[in-house]
C-alpha positions as CSV (number, residue, x, y, z in Angstrom):
1,M,57.0,102.5,208.8
2,P,55.3,100.2,211.3
3,Q,56.8,96.7,211.3
4,D,54.2,94.2,212.5
5,V,55.7,91.4,210.5
6,K,55.6,87.8,211.9
7,L,56.2,85.8,208.7
8,I,58.4,86.6,205.7
9,A,58.3,84.6,202.4
10,L,61.3,85.0,200.1
11,D,61.7,84.2,196.5
12,I,65.2,82.9,195.6
13,D,66.2,83.6,192.0
14,G,66.4,87.3,191.4
15,T,65.6,88.1,195.0
16,L,68.0,86.3,197.4
17,L,70.3,85.7,194.4
18,V,71.1,88.4,191.8
19,P,70.1,87.6,188.2
20,G,72.7,85.7,186.2
21,V,74.6,83.9,189.0
22,A,75.6,80.3,188.7
23,P,72.8,77.7,189.4
24,D,74.6,76.5,192.6
25,A,75.2,80.0,194.0
26,L,74.3,80.7,197.6
27,P,73.0,83.9,199.2
28,E,75.6,86.4,200.3
29,E,76.6,87.0,203.9
30,G,74.4,90.1,204.3
31,I,71.3,88.0,203.5
32,V,72.4,85.2,205.9
33,E,73.0,87.6,208.7
34,A,69.7,89.4,208.2
35,V,67.7,86.1,208.2
36,A,69.6,85.0,211.3
37,A,68.7,88.2,213.1
38,L,65.1,87.9,212.2
39,R,64.8,84.3,213.3
40,A,66.5,85.3,216.6
41,K,63.7,87.8,217.2
42,G,61.0,85.1,216.5
43,V,60.1,86.1,212.9
44,I,59.3,83.1,210.8
45,V,61.3,83.1,207.5
46,M,60.5,80.7,204.7
47,L,61.2,80.2,201.0
48,A,58.7,80.4,198.1
49,T,60.3,79.5,194.8
50,G,59.8,78.1,191.3
51,R,62.6,75.6,191.9
52,M,62.0,71.9,192.7
53,Y,62.9,70.9,196.3
54,P,66.4,69.4,195.6
55,G,67.6,72.8,194.3
56,T,65.9,74.7,197.2
57,A,67.3,72.6,200.1
58,P,70.9,74.0,199.8
59,I,69.5,77.6,200.1
60,A,67.4,76.7,203.1
61,N,70.3,75.0,204.8
62,H,72.6,77.9,204.0
63,L,70.2,80.2,205.7
64,G,69.5,77.9,208.6
65,L,65.8,77.7,207.9
66,D,63.6,75.0,209.3
67,E,60.2,76.0,208.0
68,V,58.0,74.4,205.3
69,I,59.1,75.3,201.8
70,I,56.9,76.4,198.9
71,C,58.3,75.0,195.6
72,Q,57.3,74.8,191.9
73,Q,55.3,78.1,192.1
74,G,53.2,76.5,194.9
75,A,52.5,73.2,193.1
76,S,54.4,71.4,195.9
77,I,54.8,72.3,199.6
78,H,57.5,70.4,201.5
79,E,58.4,69.8,205.1
80,P,61.9,71.0,206.1
81,D,63.2,67.4,205.6
82,G,62.0,67.4,202.0
83,S,59.0,65.1,202.5
84,L,56.0,66.2,200.5
85,R,53.2,67.9,202.5
86,L,51.0,68.8,199.6
87,G,51.2,68.5,195.8
88,Y,48.8,69.7,193.1
89,T,48.9,67.5,190.0
90,I,47.6,68.6,186.6
91,D,44.4,66.8,185.4
92,Q,45.7,63.9,183.4
93,D,43.4,64.5,180.5
94,I,44.7,68.0,180.2
95,A,48.3,66.8,180.6
96,I,47.9,64.4,177.7
97,E,46.4,67.2,175.5
98,L,49.3,69.5,176.4
99,Y,51.7,66.8,175.3
100,E,49.9,66.3,172.0
101,F,49.7,70.1,171.5
102,A,53.5,70.4,172.0
103,M,54.3,67.5,169.7
104,A,52.0,68.8,167.0
105,H,53.8,72.1,167.0
106,E,57.2,70.5,167.4
107,Y,57.8,72.2,170.7
108,S,59.9,70.7,173.4
109,L,58.0,69.7,176.6
110,S,59.1,69.2,180.2
111,W,57.0,67.0,182.4
112,F,57.8,66.8,186.1
113,D,56.7,66.1,189.7
114,H,58.4,67.0,192.9
115,E,61.3,64.6,192.3
116,R,61.8,63.8,188.6
117,Y,62.2,66.0,185.5
118,L,61.5,64.5,182.1
119,V,61.9,66.3,178.8
120,T,61.0,65.3,175.2
121,S,64.2,67.1,174.0
122,R,67.0,69.0,175.6
123,T,66.8,72.8,175.5
124,L,68.7,75.6,177.2
125,A,65.6,76.4,179.2
126,S,65.2,72.8,180.4
127,E,68.9,72.5,181.2
128,Y,68.8,75.7,183.3
129,F,65.7,74.7,185.2
130,A,67.1,71.3,186.0
131,A,70.4,72.9,187.2
132,V,68.8,75.3,189.6
133,S,66.4,72.6,190.7
134,G,69.2,70.2,191.5
135,V,67.8,67.3,189.4
136,E,68.9,65.3,186.4
137,V,67.3,65.8,183.0
138,E,65.7,62.6,181.9
139,L,65.2,62.4,178.2
140,H,61.8,60.7,177.6
141,P,60.0,61.1,174.2
142,R,56.6,60.1,175.7
143,P,56.4,61.3,179.3
144,I,52.7,60.6,179.2
145,E,53.7,56.9,179.5
146,S,56.2,57.5,182.4
147,G,53.7,56.9,185.2
148,I,54.6,60.3,186.7
149,K,51.7,62.5,187.5
150,A,52.8,66.0,186.5
151,T,52.7,68.9,189.0
152,G,54.3,71.0,186.3
153,I,54.4,70.9,182.5
154,D,56.5,73.4,180.5
155,I,56.0,74.0,176.8
156,I,59.2,75.3,175.4
157,S,58.8,77.2,172.2
158,N,60.6,80.5,171.3
159,E,60.3,84.2,172.0
160,K,58.3,84.9,168.8
161,V,55.5,82.4,169.5
162,S,55.4,81.9,173.3
163,A,52.8,84.6,173.8
164,D,50.6,82.9,171.2
165,V,51.1,79.6,173.0
166,H,49.8,81.2,176.2
167,R,46.8,82.7,174.4
168,Q,45.9,79.4,172.8
169,L,46.1,77.5,176.1
170,A,44.2,80.2,178.0
171,A,41.4,80.1,175.4
172,R,41.2,76.4,175.5
173,Y,41.4,75.7,179.3
174,G,40.5,79.0,181.0
175,N,40.6,78.6,184.8
176,R,41.2,74.8,184.5
177,V,45.0,75.5,184.6
178,A,47.4,78.2,185.9
179,L,49.7,79.7,183.3
180,L,53.0,81.5,183.6
181,D,55.3,82.8,180.9
182,F,59.1,82.9,181.0
183,T,60.4,84.2,177.7
184,T,60.4,80.9,175.8
185,V,58.5,78.8,178.3
186,T,54.8,78.6,178.9
187,A,54.5,76.9,182.4
188,V,51.3,75.0,183.2
189,H,50.2,74.1,186.7
190,E,47.0,73.0,188.4
191,P,44.9,76.1,189.0
192,R,45.3,76.1,192.8
193,A,49.1,76.1,192.4
194,S,50.4,79.6,193.1
195,K,52.8,81.1,195.6
196,G,50.0,83.3,196.9
197,N,47.6,80.4,197.6
198,A,50.4,78.4,199.3
199,L,51.5,81.3,201.4
200,A,48.0,82.0,202.5
201,M,47.5,78.4,203.5
202,V,50.8,78.2,205.5
203,A,50.1,81.5,207.2
204,N,46.7,80.3,208.3
205,E,48.2,77.1,209.7
206,L,50.7,79.1,211.7
207,G,48.1,81.5,213.0
208,V,49.6,84.5,211.2
209,E,47.3,87.2,209.9
210,Q,47.6,88.4,206.3
211,S,48.6,91.8,207.6
212,E,51.5,90.3,209.4
213,V,53.1,88.7,206.3
214,L,55.9,90.2,204.2
215,A,56.6,88.7,200.7
216,I,59.6,89.7,198.6
217,G,60.0,88.6,195.0
218,D,61.1,89.9,191.6
219,G,59.0,88.4,188.9
220,L,55.7,87.4,187.3
221,N,55.6,84.2,189.3
222,D,55.7,86.2,192.5
223,V,52.7,88.3,191.7
224,S,50.2,86.2,193.6
225,M,52.1,86.3,196.9
226,L,53.1,90.0,196.4
227,S,49.4,90.8,195.9
228,W,48.2,88.7,198.8
229,A,50.7,89.6,201.6
230,G,50.0,92.6,203.8
231,H,53.5,93.8,203.1
232,S,55.3,93.1,199.9
233,A,58.4,94.4,198.0
234,T,60.4,93.8,194.9
235,P,64.0,94.7,194.1
236,A,64.8,97.6,191.8
237,H,65.5,95.1,189.0
238,G,62.1,93.4,189.5
239,D,60.0,93.0,186.3
240,A,57.0,95.2,185.5
241,F,54.5,92.6,186.8
242,A,56.3,92.4,190.2
243,K,56.5,96.2,190.5
244,D,52.8,96.6,189.8
245,A,51.9,94.0,192.4
246,A,54.4,94.9,195.2
247,K,53.6,97.6,197.7
248,E,57.2,98.7,197.8
249,I,60.0,99.0,195.2
250,L,63.3,98.6,196.9
251,E,66.3,100.8,196.3
252,G,69.9,99.6,195.7
253,E,71.9,97.3,193.5
254,G,71.7,93.5,193.6
255,V,70.3,92.2,196.8
256,S,71.2,95.3,198.9
257,G,67.6,96.5,198.9
258,V,66.4,93.1,200.1
259,V,68.9,93.1,202.9
260,S,67.8,96.6,204.0
261,R,64.1,95.6,203.9
262,L,64.7,92.6,206.0
263,L,66.7,94.6,208.6
264,A,63.9,97.2,208.6
265,V,61.6,94.6,210.1
266,L,63.9,94.5,213.2
C-alpha cells in the first residue's frame, strides 16, 4: 500500500498497551523501536488519549516523544512539557444540571479539569481512571462548589442503566455536549472536545494534509479520529465502533498488529 504518512496519532489504552495491563504499564520494546524508527525518518508521532496529562507523560517520555499531546478525548491539548495549550470547559449551567441529575438518581459523579479529579463517591471506575491518569482521587460531595471548571464530567451508574442515562442526556442537551459511553460511565465533554477535532487542528498547525495522517485506536472514543484521518487502523481486539470507523483492521495478537502497521509506514 502507498505510505504517504507524515503524522501518526496513537491511542494508548488498548492500542499501545494491551487491554487489562496495570495502570502504570509502559509500551513494549517493539512499539518503542517502531516509534524511534519513524521519528528518525521524520514522521511526526503523537499521542491521543482519554487519560489526563499526568498519566500520559510517562508514556510520551518512554517513547521519546516531544510533540503536543491530546488528552481527555480532546478536551485538553498539552505542550510536551505539560503546559495547557487548549482546554474546552463544559458550560457551567449544564455542569450544574449534570451534578443535580446524578445526585437525584444516586449516581456517583466525577468532575475534573486537566489537573484535578474530584468524585462525589469512590467507585471502581473512578479509581481506575485516576490510576491511569496519574492523579489522586479527591472526595468532594459538591464539586460544583470547588471552583474547578470541568473539562470532563463522568456520570457513573451501572451496566443496566448507563444506556438510558445516555439517552436522557442526549435528549436534553443534543449537540450542546459530547457524550461517550464506557460500560458503567457516561462521559460528558464540551461539544468541540473530540480526538478527531483535536487531531485536525494539530495537523493543520503542522501543515500536514488529512490524507497524510494515520490514526490508530481501539475504541468508541477513537472513532472521531479514525473517521477523520486519511489512514486509520484498529487492532484485532478493537470494539465494533472502532472497526466500523477504521479503514483497516489489523491482524495479530496484542500490539503486534500495531507494530506491524507502524513499520509498514517505513
